[in-house]
DRENVEXGU-533293 format. One record per atom (N, C-alpha, C): residue number from 1; y, x, z. Coordinates in pm, whole numbers, plus 50000, padded with zeros to 5 digits. Each point is the difference from the previous one (the first is absolute). Layout:
N
 seq     v     u     w
 NUM     Y     X     Z
...
END
This chain:
206
 seq     v     u     w
   1 47646 50251 50198
   1 50096 49970 49876
   1 49919 49886 49896
   2 50083 49920 49962
   2 49952 49925 49908
   2 50108 49916 49893
   3 49917 50079 49860
   3 50071 49993 49905
   3 49940 49915 49889
   4 50071 49854 49988
   4 49963 49856 49912
   4 49962 50115 49844
   5 49905 49895 49946
   5 49920 50072 49900
   5 50126 50030 49842
   6 50077 49886 50020
   6 50130 50010 49902
   6 50099 50068 50016
   7 50008 50032 50116
   7 50126 50155 49988
   7 49964 50119 49939
   8 50127 50056 49982
   8 49988 50131 49935
   8 50068 50086 50104
   9 49866 50124 50015
   9 50086 50083 50091
   9 49934 50152 49939
  10 50151 50053 49968
  10 49957 50136 49826
  10 49954 50103 50148
  11 49977 50085 49898
  11 49914 50143 50094
  11 50140 50066 50022
  12 49954 50062 50141
  12 50142 50070 50107
  12 50068 49899 50062
  13 49922 49852 50041
  13 50086 49902 50146
  13 49937 50046 50094
  14 50037 50022 50077
  14 49971 50045 50171
  14 50042 49834 50083
  15 49848 49981 49992
  15 49991 49834 50102
  15 49962 50020 50135
  16 50068 49967 50119
  16 49956 50012 50125
  16 49885 49889 50028
  17 49912 50062 50137
  17 49914 49897 50026
  17 50037 49838 50058
  18 49945 49908 49942
  18 50040 49893 50073
  18 50084 49850 49899
  19 50074 50098 49857
  19 50048 49973 49904
  19 49958 49915 49939
  20 50080 49899 49976
  20 49929 49876 49895
  20 50093 50006 49864
  21 49973 49970 49917
  21 50040 50028 49831
  21 49977 49850 49958
  22 50060 49931 49994
  22 49967 49859 49925
  22 49993 50039 49821
  23 49961 49839 50001
  23 49967 49964 49831
  23 50118 50079 49920
  24 49939 50037 49877
  24 50080 50054 49902
  24 50142 50116 50089
  25 50013 50028 50086
  25 50054 50121 50045
  25 50055 50112 49854
  26 50115 50063 49979
  26 49978 50141 49933
  26 50049 50125 50093
  27 49932 50083 50051
  27 50054 50106 50066
  27 49942 50111 49895
  28 50143 50085 49970
  28 50007 50109 49877
  28 49977 50115 50098
  29 49977 50111 49967
  29 49922 50132 50023
  29 50108 50067 50082
  30 49961 50101 50083
  30 50088 50074 50141
  30 50060 49924 50067
  31 49966 49865 50017
  31 50105 49906 50159
  31 49887 49997 50095
  32 50047 50055 50114
  32 49927 49957 50102
  32 50048 49837 50091
  33 49851 49967 50051
  33 50029 49883 50065
  33 49931 50035 50153
  34 50052 49951 50087
  34 49946 50036 50113
  34 49910 49906 50045
  35 49924 49965 50164
  35 49906 49989 50013
  35 50063 49846 50086
  36 49895 49911 49980
  36 50009 49810 50048
  36 50120 49948 49915
  37 50045 50013 49882
  37 50074 49975 49940
  37 49952 49842 49915
  38 50083 49929 49921
  38 49905 49922 49915
  38 50175 49992 49901
  39 49898 50005 49910
  39 50121 50006 49827
  39 49957 49885 49933
  40 50072 49874 50001
  40 49977 49833 49921
  40 49942 50047 49875
  41 49970 49859 49909
  41 49925 50033 49892
  41 50130 49967 49905
  42 49990 50099 49928
  42 50040 50012 49858
  42 50145 50081 50022
  43 49968 50086 50097
  43 50150 50089 50029
  43 50005 50151 49954
  44 50106 50045 49914
  44 49998 50096 49923
  44 50031 50120 50138
  45 49932 50119 49983
  45 50038 50078 50072
  45 49987 50142 49930
  46 50111 50064 49996
  46 50075 50144 49865
  46 49900 50119 50056
  47 50000 50110 49935
  47 49960 50090 50011
  47 50089 50092 50131
  48 49989 50092 50124
  48 50039 50052 50062
  48 50071 49940 50160
  49 49973 49882 49944
  49 50060 49906 50150
  49 49901 50063 50111
  50 50075 50001 50095
  50 49941 49969 50117
  50 49991 49901 50116
  51 49898 49934 50077
  51 49986 49867 50084
  51 49972 50089 50145
  52 50050 49958 50043
  52 49948 50040 50168
  52 49864 49949 50043
  53 49968 49939 50135
  53 49904 49951 50062
  53 50055 49830 50005
  54 49892 49905 50025
  54 50027 49862 50052
  54 50086 49945 49891
  55 50045 50028 49841
  55 50105 49943 49946
  55 49948 49888 49932
  56 50076 49857 49996
  56 49950 49897 49958
  56 50083 49954 49867
  57 49944 50016 49903
  57 50062 50023 49872
  57 49941 49848 49937
  58 50090 49860 49955
  58 49944 49919 49972
  58 50016 49978 49823
  59 49913 49874 49956
  59 49993 50030 49853
  59 50124 49983 49894
  60 50012 50054 49919
  60 50096 50001 49878
  60 50093 50120 50041
  61 50011 50091 50045
  61 50079 50082 50048
  61 49956 50131 49924
  62 50159 50032 49946
  62 50008 50159 49869
  62 50086 50094 50137
  63 49917 50137 49990
  63 50024 50087 50067
  63 49968 50104 49918
  64 50159 50104 49942
  64 50022 50064 49919
  64 49995 50146 50101
  65 49994 50104 49883
  65 49998 50134 50036
  65 50095 50051 50099
  66 49968 50052 50093
  66 50125 50071 50089
  66 50033 49916 50109
  67 49892 49850 50014
  67 49991 49949 50114
  67 49907 50096 50105
  68 50100 50013 50160
  68 49942 49987 50127
  68 49934 49909 50094
  69 49930 49954 50092
  69 49983 49854 50039
  69 49950 50035 50115
  70 50027 50016 50137
  70 49947 50049 50123
  70 49948 49845 50073
  71 49906 50104 50066
  71 49908 49930 50099
  71 50087 49839 50043
  72 49863 49923 49987
  72 50045 49868 50011
  72 50120 49955 50008
  73 49978 49982 49844
  73 50138 49918 49916
  73 49957 49864 49938
  74 50054 49881 49980
  74 49959 49895 49941
  74 50076 49983 49894
  75 49946 49987 49878
  75 50068 49994 49844
  75 49918 49844 49965
  76 50113 49964 50003
  76 49905 49831 49939
  76 50068 49943 49834
  77 49940 49917 49962
  77 49949 49961 49900
  77 50102 50029 49853
  78 50022 50068 49903
  78 50071 50023 49865
  78 50110 50072 50070
  79 50018 50083 50051
  79 50078 50115 50044
  79 50001 50098 49893
  80 50091 50047 49950
  80 50010 50097 49907
  80 50098 50126 50077
  81 49939 50099 49948
  81 50076 50172 50024
  81 50018 50053 49856
  82 50109 50061 50048
  82 50111 50029 49857
  82 49987 50094 50044
  83 50005 50169 49882
  83 50036 50155 49999
  83 50067 50031 49926
  84 50055 49979 49869
  84 50085 50054 49912
  84 50184 49963 50050
  85 50067 50049 49980
  85 50115 49961 50022
  85 50039 49956 49848
  86 49990 50067 49892
  86 50072 49960 49889
  86 49831 49987 49873
  87 49986 49890 50013
  87 49862 49982 49916
  87 50029 49943 49868
  88 49964 50073 49958
  88 50020 50007 49824
  88 49838 49957 49900
  89 49952 49954 49931
  89 49863 50004 49911
  89 50002 50089 49911
  90 50120 50061 49913
  90 50005 50065 49914
  90 50116 50144 49979
  91 49968 50024 49943
  91 50107 50136 49977
  91 50114 49888 49931
  92 50151 50073 50022
  92 50112 49923 49916
  92 50011 49952 49936
  93 49891 50095 49862
  93 49988 49993 49889
  93 49909 49915 49924
  94 49879 49931 50114
  94 49929 49917 50010
  94 49878 50059 49881
  95 49999 50094 50023
  95 49919 50144 49935
  95 49828 49999 50076
  96 50004 50017 50131
  96 49868 49999 50080
  96 50080 49931 50120
  97 49875 49991 50087
  97 49965 49931 50153
  97 50017 50115 50061
  98 50096 49935 50096
  98 50038 50132 50132
  98 49864 50018 50047
  99 49977 50159 50052
  99 49823 49968 50080
  99 50053 49959 50170
 100 49876 49962 49982
 100 50022 49917 50182
 100 49987 50054 50161
 101 49949 50177 49950
 101 49961 50068 50048
 101 50130 50026 50105
 102 50005 49997 50213
 102 50141 50021 50026
 102 50078 50129 49972
 103 50119 49944 49993
 103 50081 50125 49982
 103 50114 50020 50108
 104 50149 50030 49966
 104 50074 50051 50066
 104 50089 49799 50052
 105 49951 49940 49949
 105 50070 49851 49999
 105 49905 49938 50122
 106 49910 50046 49975
 106 49838 49900 50085
 106 50060 50014 50176
 107 50048 49932 50001
 107 49999 50009 50182
 107 49921 49953 50111
 108 50001 50063 50112
 108 49855 49928 50108
 108 50072 49889 50018
 109 49904 49947 50074
 109 50086 49895 50085
 109 49849 50013 50116
 110 50042 49921 50149
 110 49922 50041 50147
 110 50056 49924 50090
 111 49827 49949 49958
 111 50005 49859 50122
 111 49971 50035 50178
 112 50058 50003 50073
 112 49936 50008 50104
 112 49892 49953 50066
 113 49983 50033 50093
 113 49876 49938 50108
 113 50061 49830 50061
 114 49872 49905 49994
 114 50049 49939 50046
 114 50081 49877 49919
 115 50087 50063 49893
 115 50037 49873 49925
 115 49939 49852 49929
 116 50104 49896 50023
 116 49948 49957 49880
 116 50069 49964 49926
 117 49927 49953 49873
 117 50051 49969 49840
 117 50014 49865 49937
 118 50063 49905 50020
 118 49987 49856 49974
 118 49974 49942 49783
 119 49917 49907 50040
 119 49959 50005 49880
 119 50125 50003 49905
 120 49961 50031 49887
 120 50084 49981 49833
 120 50125 50121 50038
 121 49997 50093 50104
 121 50116 50065 49966
 121 49971 50134 49880
 122 50140 50024 49991
 122 49988 50164 49949
 122 50055 50080 50051
 123 49915 50113 49953
 123 50098 50124 50087
 123 50061 50090 49965
 124 50120 50062 49977
 124 50061 50096 49920
 124 49914 50129 50043
 125 50024 50075 49922
 125 49931 50131 49992
 125 50145 50107 50123
 126 49923 50112 50071
 126 50092 50075 50027
 126 50035 49991 50153
 127 49958 49918 50053
 127 50051 49938 50135
 127 49850 50007 50121
 128 50058 49961 50073
 128 49922 50005 50159
 128 49990 49856 50054
 129 49925 49953 50012
 129 50019 49896 50103
 129 49898 50042 50138
 130 50083 49960 50071
 130 50001 50061 50174
 130 49830 49952 50041
 131 49962 50021 50130
 131 49915 49941 50089
 131 50059 49910 50051
 132 49863 49879 49976
 132 50023 49911 50059
 132 50093 49895 49928
 133 50060 50065 49888
 133 50089 49902 49917
 133 49911 49837 49943
 134 50068 49931 50002
 134 49964 49834 49932
 134 50079 50000 49859
 135 49936 49969 49915
 135 50065 49936 49860
 135 49965 49900 49959
 136 50118 49898 50010
 136 49973 49896 49988
 136 49967 49938 49805
 137 49896 49912 50021
 137 49937 49991 49856
 137 50167 49944 49870
 138 49895 50066 49889
 138 50110 49948 49865
 138 50105 50126 50043
 139 50028 50100 50105
 139 50108 50096 49983
 139 49950 50122 49862
 140 50158 50041 49986
 140 49988 50117 49939
 140 50128 50103 50073
 141 49878 50055 50098
 141 50059 50155 50032
 141 49995 50135 49900
 142 50214 49988 50040
 142 50064 50053 49891
 142 50008 50127 50094
 143 49963 50017 50143
 143 50094 50119 50055
 143 49861 50023 50146
 144 50032 50086 50085
 144 49932 50043 50085
 144 50041 49916 50149
 145 49850 49998 50074
 145 49983 49842 50060
 145 49974 50112 50144
 146 50076 49950 50115
 146 49988 50069 50138
 146 49911 49902 50050
 147 49961 50074 50087
 147 49868 50033 50105
 147 50051 49831 50092
 148 49864 49925 49961
 148 50014 49820 50071
 148 50067 49963 49965
 149 50067 50020 49874
 149 50104 49889 49925
 149 49916 49896 49944
 150 50076 49887 49978
 150 49916 49892 49918
 150 50141 50004 49916
 151 49948 49984 49870
 151 50142 50001 49873
 151 49897 49868 49918
 152 50103 49975 49917
 152 49954 49849 49911
 152 50115 49984 49892
 153 49956 49963 49858
 153 50097 49990 49906
 153 49997 50071 49934
 154 50136 50003 49891
 154 49945 50098 49821
 154 50179 49984 50013
 155 50035 50152 49985
 155 49893 50068 50094
 155 50026 49946 50138
 156 49888 50145 50107
 156 49955 49940 50132
 156 50113 50051 50100
 157 50059 49902 50082
 157 50084 50053 50093
 157 49908 50000 50095
 158 50074 50030 50125
 158 49973 49951 50182
 158 50002 49925 50000
 159 49912 49911 50084
 159 49981 49883 50003
 159 49983 49959 50203
 160 49933 50128 50020
 160 49935 49971 50164
 160 49949 50109 50023
 161 49918 50011 50138
 161 49920 50159 50025
 161 49835 49893 50033
 162 49889 50076 49984
 162 49897 49928 50028
 162 49953 50154 50113
 163 49922 49928 50050
 163 49939 50093 50092
 163 49847 50037 49988
 164 49923 50112 50031
 164 49913 50073 49938
 164 49876 49888 49987
 165 49989 49924 50063
 165 49865 49818 50002
 165 50030 49968 49941
 166 50148 50006 49857
 166 50024 49895 49861
 166 50108 49894 50088
 167 49984 50001 50120
 167 50127 49864 50039
 167 50159 50026 50002
 168 50046 49942 49968
 168 50177 49973 49975
 168 50085 50065 50149
 169 50074 50110 49970
 169 50115 50029 50146
 169 50068 49908 50019
 170 50059 50036 49916
 170 50132 49919 49924
 170 50034 49971 49836
 171 50076 49861 49982
 171 50037 50006 49902
 171 50111 49952 49955
 172 50035 49994 49856
 172 50166 49963 49904
 172 50045 50069 50097
 173 50147 49977 50011
 173 50099 50077 50073
 173 49976 50070 50147
 174 49916 49913 50075
 174 49974 50079 50130
 174 49974 50117 49955
 175 49901 50065 49897
 175 49965 50094 49963
 175 50078 50099 49913
 176 50107 49933 49937
 176 50068 50058 49910
 176 50122 50036 50078
 177 50023 49964 50079
 177 50168 50040 50060
 177 49979 50056 50147
 178 49843 50003 49988
 178 50017 50076 50147
 178 50021 50109 50099
 179 50078 50020 50086
 179 50044 50123 50057
 179 49836 50070 50118
 180 49991 50045 50008
 180 49893 50112 50083
 180 49954 49893 50101
 181 49858 49953 49980
 181 49961 49914 50090
 181 49852 50032 50022
 182 49955 49952 50138
 182 49855 50032 50014
 182 49946 49816 49990
 183 49921 50051 49916
 183 49882 49859 50002
 183 49841 50014 50004
 184 49956 49879 50091
 184 49834 50035 50008
 184 49963 49888 49899
 185 49871 50024 49959
 185 49896 49906 49885
 185 49950 49939 50065
 186 50027 49838 50005
 186 49942 49922 50065
 186 49884 49929 50017
 187 49904 50040 49881
 187 49895 50016 49959
 187 49906 50111 50113
 188 50065 50171 49919
 188 49898 50081 50083
 188 50039 50070 50109
 189 50161 49975 50020
 189 50056 50031 50085
 189 50038 50172 50009
 190 49953 50090 49882
 190 50106 50088 49939
 190 50119 49999 50026
 191 50092 50119 50036
 191 50131 50040 50020
 191 50065 50084 49916
 192 50114 49941 49961
 192 50067 50077 49924
 192 50199 49998 50017
 193 50007 50082 49904
 193 50174 50010 50005
 193 50048 50001 49800
 194 50069 49919 50041
 194 50047 49941 49860
 194 50181 50035 50021
 195 50041 50060 49875
 195 50091 50038 49989
 195 50092 49979 49832
 196 50047 49896 49971
 196 50006 50000 49853
 196 49865 50017 49909
 197 49983 50057 49879
 197 49860 49988 49947
 197 49891 50062 50044
 198 50041 50085 50116
 198 49979 50101 50099
 198 49895 49941 50102
 199 49857 50044 49990
 199 49899 49872 50067
 199 49873 50130 50087
 200 50053 49998 50144
 200 49915 50092 50082
 200 49856 49962 50093
 201 49904 50048 49982
 201 49940 49939 50082
 201 50005 50083 50080
 202 50023 50011 50131
 202 50002 50020 50182
 202 49938 50007 50083
 203 49921 50097 50055
 203 49916 49995 50071
 203 49908 49889 49980
 204 49942 49957 49914
 204 49857 49923 49989
 204 50049 49858 50068
 205 49868 49930 50017
 205 49989 49878 50098
 205 50055 50017 50113
 206 50078 49914 50057
 206 50069 49960 50146
 206 49894 49958 50079
END
């Protein structure tokens, strides 16, 4: 484990073997970070976040309470997670600040294994991003993303499918309007069955 001297790691944080915490990172109490991760400079990780093994988090990422990130995820620079459905700074009469602790309107977000989130994305709370999905840079993700789906835009929409290795299986109208089709990745040879936005890895590599 390597923690830069300018990083703030609060008491109660668990960090796995071989993980690197870069300069000016702030990790709040009771967060768990897996093994062989990289957390890039000036990233903020709130309390109670769970990060799996071999996760890459680039610079200036904001990860709030309620986020769970599975193993092998890539989160590019400037990504922002959210967790409050109805955010307000104060009570309606402005007499006091609202508490910052989680409540019934704090919704969890799950980023499943192998996902890539491009630079500058915003992730709505209360959703799940499925295994090996890919989020295009600058996207605003407002609903669940299925496994192996490539989504992009504001709001993010299906624009293709991707292999577990990251290379495209189909793009554009071919993906959005596709019927049940078998596809092979031209790079690694993995075999898939696609049906609308549903993508299943089938029988591994041919």
